[in-house]
C-alpha positions as CSV (number, residue, x, y, z in Angstrom):
1,M,58.9,-41.0,49.2
2,S,62.1,-39.1,48.1
3,I,62.0,-36.0,46.0
4,P,61.0,-37.2,42.5
5,T,63.4,-36.7,39.6
6,E,62.7,-37.2,35.9
7,P,64.5,-36.8,32.6
8,I,63.0,-34.4,30.0
9,G,63.2,-36.7,27.0
10,S,66.0,-36.5,24.5
11,I,69.3,-38.4,24.9
12,P,72.1,-38.1,22.3
13,R,72.0,-40.9,19.7
14,P,74.9,-43.4,19.5
15,R,77.5,-42.7,16.8
16,A,76.3,-45.8,14.8
17,L,72.8,-44.5,14.7
18,Q,73.9,-41.0,13.7
19,Q,75.8,-42.5,10.8
20,A,72.8,-44.7,9.9
21,L,70.6,-41.6,9.7
22,G,72.9,-40.1,7.1
23,E,73.0,-43.3,5.1
24,H,69.2,-43.7,5.3
25,A,68.8,-40.1,4.0
26,Q,71.0,-41.0,1.0
27,G,69.1,-44.1,0.3
28,R,71.9,-46.5,1.3
29,L,70.1,-48.0,4.3
30,S,66.6,-49.5,4.4
31,D,63.7,-48.4,6.7
32,K,63.9,-51.8,8.4
33,E,67.7,-51.5,9.0
34,L,67.3,-48.0,10.4
35,A,64.4,-49.1,12.7
36,E,66.5,-52.0,14.1
37,L,69.3,-49.6,15.0
38,Q,66.8,-47.1,16.6
39,E,65.3,-49.9,18.7
40,Q,68.8,-51.0,19.8
41,A,69.6,-47.4,20.8
42,A,66.3,-47.1,22.7
43,A,66.9,-50.4,24.6
44,D,70.4,-49.3,25.5
45,T,69.1,-45.9,26.7
46,L,66.5,-47.5,28.9
47,A,69.1,-49.9,30.4
48,R,71.6,-47.2,31.1
49,L,69.0,-45.0,32.8
50,E,67.9,-47.9,34.9
51,E,71.5,-48.7,35.9
52,L,71.8,-45.0,37.1
53,G,68.9,-45.5,39.4
54,C,66.5,-43.3,37.5
55,P,63.0,-43.9,39.0
56,V,61.3,-42.9,35.7
57,L,62.7,-43.8,32.3
58,V,62.5,-42.5,28.8
59,D,63.5,-44.0,25.5
60,G,65.7,-41.0,24.7
61,E,63.6,-40.2,21.5
62,Q,66.0,-42.4,19.5
63,A,63.4,-42.9,16.8
64,K,62.1,-39.4,16.5
65,P,63.4,-37.1,13.8
66,S,63.1,-34.4,16.4
67,F,61.0,-33.7,19.5
68,A,58.9,-31.2,17.4
69,T,58.3,-32.8,14.1
70,Y,57.7,-36.5,14.8
71,P,53.9,-36.2,14.1
72,I,54.4,-34.8,10.6
73,A,57.1,-37.1,9.2
74,G,55.8,-38.2,5.9
75,L,52.9,-35.8,5.8
76,A,51.8,-34.7,2.3
77,G,51.0,-31.1,1.8
78,L,54.1,-29.7,3.5
79,A,56.5,-27.2,1.9
80,P,59.8,-25.8,3.2
81,H,60.5,-22.3,4.4
82,G,58.1,-21.9,7.3
83,V,58.6,-20.2,10.6
84,T,62.3,-19.6,11.4
85,I,63.8,-20.0,14.9
86,P,67.1,-18.2,15.3
87,F,69.6,-19.4,17.9
88,S,72.0,-17.2,19.8
89,D,75.1,-18.7,18.0
90,G,73.6,-17.6,14.7
91,H,72.3,-20.9,13.4
92,V,68.6,-21.3,12.5
93,R,66.0,-24.0,12.6
94,Q,63.1,-23.7,10.2
95,L,59.8,-25.4,10.3
96,P,57.9,-26.4,7.2
97,H,54.5,-24.9,6.4
98,L,51.2,-26.5,5.5
99,T,49.9,-26.2,2.0
100,E,46.7,-28.2,2.2
101,G,44.3,-29.9,4.6
102,P,43.0,-31.8,6.4
103,F,45.8,-31.9,9.0
104,R,46.5,-35.3,10.4
105,Y,49.3,-36.8,12.5
106,Q,51.3,-39.4,10.6
107,V,52.9,-40.8,13.8
108,R,51.6,-40.9,17.3
109,A,53.8,-40.8,20.4
110,E,52.2,-43.9,21.9
111,S,54.0,-46.0,19.2
112,Y,57.4,-45.0,20.8
113,L,56.0,-45.8,24.3
114,R,54.8,-49.2,23.3
115,D,58.1,-50.0,21.7
116,A,59.9,-48.9,24.9
117,R,57.7,-51.1,27.0
118,R,59.1,-54.2,25.4
119,H,62.4,-53.4,27.0
120,T,61.5,-52.4,30.6
121,D,58.8,-52.8,33.2
122,R,59.8,-49.5,35.0
123,P,57.7,-46.4,34.9
124,L,57.9,-44.7,31.5
125,K,57.5,-41.1,30.6
126,Q,56.5,-40.0,27.2
127,A,57.1,-36.5,25.7
128,V,54.7,-35.1,23.1
129,I,54.9,-31.9,21.2
130,A,52.5,-29.2,22.4
131,P,49.7,-28.3,19.9
132,S,50.9,-24.7,20.1
133,A,54.1,-25.6,18.4
134,L,52.4,-27.3,15.5
135,S,50.1,-24.3,15.1
136,L,53.1,-22.5,13.6
137,L,52.8,-24.8,10.6
138,Y,49.8,-22.8,9.2
139,P,51.1,-20.1,6.9
140,A,50.4,-16.4,7.3
141,E,48.3,-16.5,4.1
142,S,45.1,-18.6,4.1
143,I,45.1,-22.1,2.5
144,A,42.4,-22.3,-0.2
145,G,39.5,-24.5,1.1
146,Y,41.1,-25.0,4.5
147,S,40.8,-22.1,7.0
148,R,43.0,-21.5,10.0
149,E,40.0,-22.2,12.2
150,A,39.4,-25.6,10.6
151,F,43.2,-26.4,10.9
152,L,43.1,-25.5,14.6
153,R,40.1,-27.8,15.2
154,D,41.9,-30.6,13.5
155,L,45.1,-29.9,15.4
156,A,43.3,-30.0,18.7
157,D,41.7,-33.3,17.9
158,E,45.0,-34.8,16.8
159,A,46.9,-33.5,19.8
160,E,44.2,-34.9,22.2
161,A,44.4,-38.3,20.5
162,D,48.3,-38.2,20.8
163,I,48.1,-37.5,24.5
164,R,45.2,-39.9,25.2
165,G,46.9,-42.7,23.4
166,C,50.0,-42.4,25.6
167,L,47.9,-42.4,28.8
168,E,46.0,-45.4,27.6
169,A,49.3,-47.2,26.8
170,G,50.3,-46.8,30.4
171,A,52.6,-43.7,30.5
172,H,53.6,-42.8,34.0
173,V,53.3,-39.1,32.8
174,V,52.8,-37.4,29.5
175,Q,54.9,-34.3,29.1
176,L,54.0,-31.5,26.6
177,D,57.1,-29.9,25.2
178,F,56.4,-26.1,25.1
179,T,59.8,-24.6,24.3
180,E,57.9,-22.2,22.0
181,G,56.3,-20.5,25.0
182,R,59.3,-18.4,25.9
183,L,60.2,-18.0,22.3
184,S,56.8,-16.5,21.6
185,L,57.7,-13.4,23.7
186,K,60.6,-12.8,21.4
187,L,58.4,-13.2,18.3
188,D,55.7,-11.1,19.8
189,P,56.7,-9.0,22.9
190,S,53.0,-7.9,23.4
191,G,52.2,-11.4,24.7
192,A,49.3,-11.9,22.4
193,L,50.9,-14.9,20.7
194,L,51.7,-16.5,24.1
195,D,48.0,-16.0,25.1
196,D,47.0,-17.8,21.9
197,F,49.4,-20.6,22.7
198,I,48.0,-21.0,26.2
199,A,44.4,-21.0,25.0
200,L,45.1,-23.6,22.4
201,N,46.9,-25.9,24.8
202,N,44.2,-25.5,27.4
203,E,41.5,-26.3,24.8
204,V,43.2,-29.7,24.5
205,L,44.0,-30.2,28.2
206,G,40.5,-29.3,29.2
207,R,39.3,-32.4,27.5
208,F,40.9,-34.6,30.2
209,G,39.6,-35.3,33.6
210,E,41.3,-34.3,36.9
211,A,42.9,-37.7,37.4
212,E,44.2,-37.7,33.9
213,R,45.6,-34.1,34.2
214,A,47.6,-35.3,37.3
215,R,49.5,-37.5,34.9
216,L,50.1,-34.6,32.4
217,G,52.9,-32.1,32.5
218,V,54.4,-29.2,30.5
219,H,58.1,-28.5,29.9
220,T,59.5,-25.0,29.3
221,C,63.0,-24.0,28.4
222,P,64.8,-21.5,26.2
223,G,65.6,-24.2,23.6
224,G,68.7,-26.2,23.3
225,D,70.4,-27.1,20.0
226,H,74.1,-27.3,19.1
227,D,75.0,-25.9,22.6
228,S,72.9,-22.8,21.9
229,T,69.5,-21.4,23.0
230,H,66.8,-19.4,21.2
231,S,65.3,-17.4,24.1
232,L,67.4,-17.4,27.2
233,D,67.5,-13.6,27.0
234,V,63.7,-13.4,27.4
235,D,62.6,-12.6,30.9
236,Y,60.9,-15.5,32.6
237,A,58.6,-13.0,34.4
238,G,56.7,-12.6,31.2
239,L,56.1,-16.3,30.7
240,L,55.7,-18.0,34.1
241,P,52.4,-16.4,35.3
242,K,50.8,-17.4,32.1
243,L,52.5,-20.8,32.0
244,F,50.9,-21.8,35.3
245,R,47.4,-21.3,33.8
246,L,47.9,-24.5,31.9
247,E,45.7,-27.3,33.2
248,V,48.3,-29.9,34.1
249,G,49.6,-31.4,37.3
250,N,53.3,-31.1,36.6
251,F,55.6,-28.3,35.4
252,Y,59.2,-28.9,34.3
253,I,61.0,-25.6,34.4
254,Q,64.6,-24.9,33.1
255,L,66.5,-23.3,36.0
256,A,70.1,-24.4,36.2
257,S,71.2,-22.1,33.3
258,E,69.3,-19.0,34.7
259,A,71.5,-16.1,35.7
260,D,69.4,-15.5,38.8
261,P,67.6,-18.7,39.7
262,E,66.4,-17.4,43.1
263,R,64.5,-14.6,41.4
264,V,62.8,-17.2,39.1
265,L,62.0,-19.3,42.2
266,G,60.3,-16.3,43.7
267,I,58.1,-16.0,40.6
268,I,57.3,-19.7,40.7
269,A,56.4,-19.5,44.4
270,D,53.9,-16.7,43.6
271,Q,52.2,-18.9,41.1
272,L,52.0,-22.2,43.1
273,R,48.6,-23.7,43.7
274,P,47.5,-26.9,45.5
275,G,47.8,-30.1,43.5
276,I,50.7,-29.3,41.2
277,R,54.3,-30.3,41.3
278,V,57.2,-28.2,40.0
279,F,60.2,-30.0,38.7
280,V,63.1,-27.6,38.6
281,G,66.1,-28.0,36.2
282,V,69.3,-28.8,38.1
283,T,71.6,-29.7,35.2
284,D,72.3,-27.7,32.1
285,P,72.6,-29.8,28.9
286,V,74.1,-26.8,27.0
287,D,77.0,-26.5,29.5
288,P,79.8,-29.1,28.7
289,R,80.9,-29.2,32.3
290,V,79.3,-32.0,34.4
291,E,77.7,-30.8,37.6
292,T,78.7,-32.5,40.8
293,P,76.0,-34.2,43.0
294,E,76.8,-31.6,45.6
295,E,76.0,-28.8,43.2
296,V,72.8,-30.5,42.3
297,R,72.0,-30.9,46.0
298,D,72.5,-27.2,46.7
299,R,70.3,-26.2,43.8
300,V,67.5,-28.4,45.2
301,L,68.0,-27.0,48.7
302,L,67.7,-23.5,47.2
303,A,64.5,-24.5,45.5
304,A,63.1,-25.9,48.7
305,R,63.3,-22.5,50.3
306,H,60.6,-21.4,47.9
307,I,58.7,-24.5,46.9
308,P,57.2,-26.9,49.5
309,V,59.0,-30.2,49.4
310,D,55.8,-32.1,48.7
311,Q,55.4,-30.0,45.5
312,L,59.0,-30.2,44.4
313,G,60.8,-32.4,41.9
314,T,64.0,-32.2,39.8
315,C,64.8,-32.6,36.1
316,D,67.4,-31.6,33.5
317,D,66.9,-28.1,32.1
318,C,66.1,-29.5,28.6
319,G,66.4,-32.6,26.6
320,F,69.9,-33.5,25.3
321,S,70.2,-33.2,21.5
322,P,66.5,-32.9,20.7
323,F,67.2,-32.8,17.0
324,A,68.5,-35.9,15.3
325,D,71.4,-34.2,13.6
326,D,72.8,-32.5,16.8
327,T,76.1,-34.1,17.8
328,S,77.3,-31.2,20.0
329,T,76.7,-33.3,23.2
330,S,78.1,-36.8,23.7
331,R,76.0,-39.6,24.9
332,D,78.4,-40.3,27.8
333,L,78.2,-36.6,28.9
334,A,74.5,-36.7,29.0
335,F,74.4,-39.8,31.2
336,A,77.0,-38.3,33.5
337,K,74.8,-35.3,34.0
338,I,71.8,-37.5,34.6
339,A,73.8,-39.5,37.2
340,A,74.6,-36.2,39.0
341,R,71.0,-35.2,39.0
342,V,69.8,-38.5,40.4
343,R,72.5,-38.7,43.1
344,G,72.3,-35.0,44.0
345,T,68.5,-35.2,44.3
346,G,69.0,-38.1,46.7
347,L,71.5,-36.0,48.7
348,A,69.0,-33.2,48.9
349,S,66.2,-35.6,50.1
350,Q,68.5,-36.8,52.9
351,A,69.4,-33.2,53.9
352,L,65.7,-32.2,54.0
353,G,64.8,-35.4,55.9
354,V,62.7,-36.8,53.1
355,P,62.6,-40.6,53.3
356,T,64.4,-42.3,50.4
357,E,62.7,-45.1,48.6
358,A,64.3,-48.5,49.1
359,K,66.1,-49.8,46.0
C-alpha cells in the first residue's frame, strides 16, 4: 500500500452557494432551496476529489455553518459574546455562550456522512468538532440550575453519540478537529487549560474500543481563517507531548507552514508509539501559492527520516475555508493544492520504494 493521504475536511464553497447563504440569512431563500444547493456543492466536491485520485473523500463541509458550530445551529439558550478568538491579521471570531441547560446537539455529523454516501461508494472521512472546543460555550459565571459539571457530562454524552453515529454510518475514519489545542496555550500559558481539554477528549475517546479507536483521529493546526492563523506563534513543543496522549489511532498535524518543520518532526518522533499513524501537513491552505508535487515529495521524504513509513501519512495543514463566510481561498486553488498533495505523496511513495495501489 502506498503512503496514505487524506484531506482535512473543509473545501471552499462555490460562488453560487456563497451567494445563497447571504440570501438565506436575509430571508430571500428557503431552507429547501439552500439545502438543494448545498447538496449539489457536496456532490461536486466528492466528484472532483475522486477525479484527482484521492483515496479518501470528504464532502467539503458544504452544509456546515462552520467546522466548529454545526452541532449548535438552532440551539435555544445561546447568547452572543462568548469566548473570542483573535487572529494574527486583527480579525476576531467569537463563540456564543450557553445560558441554560440541558445541552444537546441539534445536528449530528452522521447526517452529512449519510448525505455524502448517496453520491459515492469511495471511502468517506467525517470530521467532527472535539468536545473540548464546545466546552468553551459554558460561561465563566455559573448557569442557575445547570452546573458546569452537569454541562460537561451532557457534552461528553453528546460528543460520544456524534462520533459513534459516524462510525456506525460507515465512516472510513472520524477526525476530531482540535484547533483549540494550540490556542489553549495562548489563552493559558500554564498548560492547565490544555490539560483539561486532553482529559475531556479522552473521557469521550475512552468509551470506544481498540478497533474503533483505530478509526478515530485528531487534527491540530494553528487555525486558518481569511488567510490568517490564531496560534502559529505558539511553540509546538508545548502541545505535541500532550496531544499524543489522546487515545486515537491517527494524528493529523499541520507542518507545511512551520518555520522549522524538522524540529517539529523530531518532537513527533519522540512521541511515537506502536499502532498510531501520523499524517503530516504537506500543503499550506493559508499560502496562495500552489505547491509543486516535487515540493510535496520532498516534504514527505523529510518526514520519513523521522517517522517510519508504515506510520506515515500526508494531509493538508488545515481545512480550506472552514467558516462559511470565508472567501479568501478560491475553490480551484484548494483543488490545485490537493492535486499536488496526492501526486507528491505518490512520488514520495515511489522514491521510498513503497508499492503504489493500482488505480
